[in-house]
N, C-alpha and C positions, 0 to 999 in steps of 0.2 A: 157631864163632861164627855166630849168626843175624843176617843182614843184611836190611834192609828198604829198598826203593826205591819211592817214591811216583811213579806215572806221571802222576796227576792227582788232583783232589779226591775222586774216587770209586773209584780203582783203585790197588792197590799189589801189589808182588811181594815175597814173603818167600823169601830164599835160605837153604836149610838146610845145616848142616854135614855132614860125612861120616857121623856117627852121631847119631841122636835116640833117647834112651832115658830111663829114669826119672830119671836124674841131671840131664839138661838140658831135658827136656820142659816143666818149669815156665817156663823162659825162652821157649819157643815160645808157651805160653799167654799170657804177659805181652805179647809182641809182637802176637799176634792180638787180644788184648783192647784194647790201645792203639789199634790200627787201627780196630777196631769202634767204640770210644768216639768216635773222630774222625769217624765217619760214612762211613768207607770201606765201600762196598757190594760191591766185587768184589776178593777177595783171591786172588792166584795164589801157590801154594806150589811153588817151584822145587826139584825133586829132582835136578838135574843133578850135584851133587857128593855126593849121599847114597847110601851103600852099605848102611846098616843102620837099621832102625826097630824099635821094639817096640810093644806094645799101648798104652803111655802116649801115644805120638805119635798113633796111630790114634784114640784117644779124644778128643784135643784137636781133631783135624781134623773128626771127626764132630760134636762139640759146636759148633764154629764154623760148620760147614755149616748146622746146624739154626738157630742164631741169625741167620745172614745170610739164610737162606731166609724166616724169619719177617718180615723187612722187605724182601722182594723182592730180596735180594742173592744172592751166590753165592761159594762157595769152589771154586777150581779147582786141581787137581794137574797140574803141567806138568813136562815133560822128565825123566821117570823113565828113568834109564840103567842102573840095576842090575837084572840078571836076577832076583836074589833078591826085590827089592821088587816087580817086575812080577808074578812068580809069586804072591807073597803077595796082592797086590791082586786078581789074577784069581781066586785060590782063594776069597777073601772076597767076591767079586763087588762090590767097592767102587764100580765104575763105575756101578752102579745107584743109588747114593746121592750120590756126588760125581763131578762132571765130571772126566775124566782126558784131558788132551791129549797 
């Protein structure tokens, strides 16, 4: 299950489940879109529990980074604990496009 915590009127944290793939990535898109529509300009995506992602997840993250950047906002990836995900992000050089903390 994808959980959202709003820290204030402009910042929210999205906590991802263990796996994000084609089956549940539409739910991620819906959560991100709802935050975007509310005017949240800084969305932190917390990967602390996530062990597996696929290209559908990456596509959603890139799409919302672009949308947020267009209005001077930012999408941030945080607390990546999975070696698999870290290696994939490094291989794709994702840190050049999305801030990774």
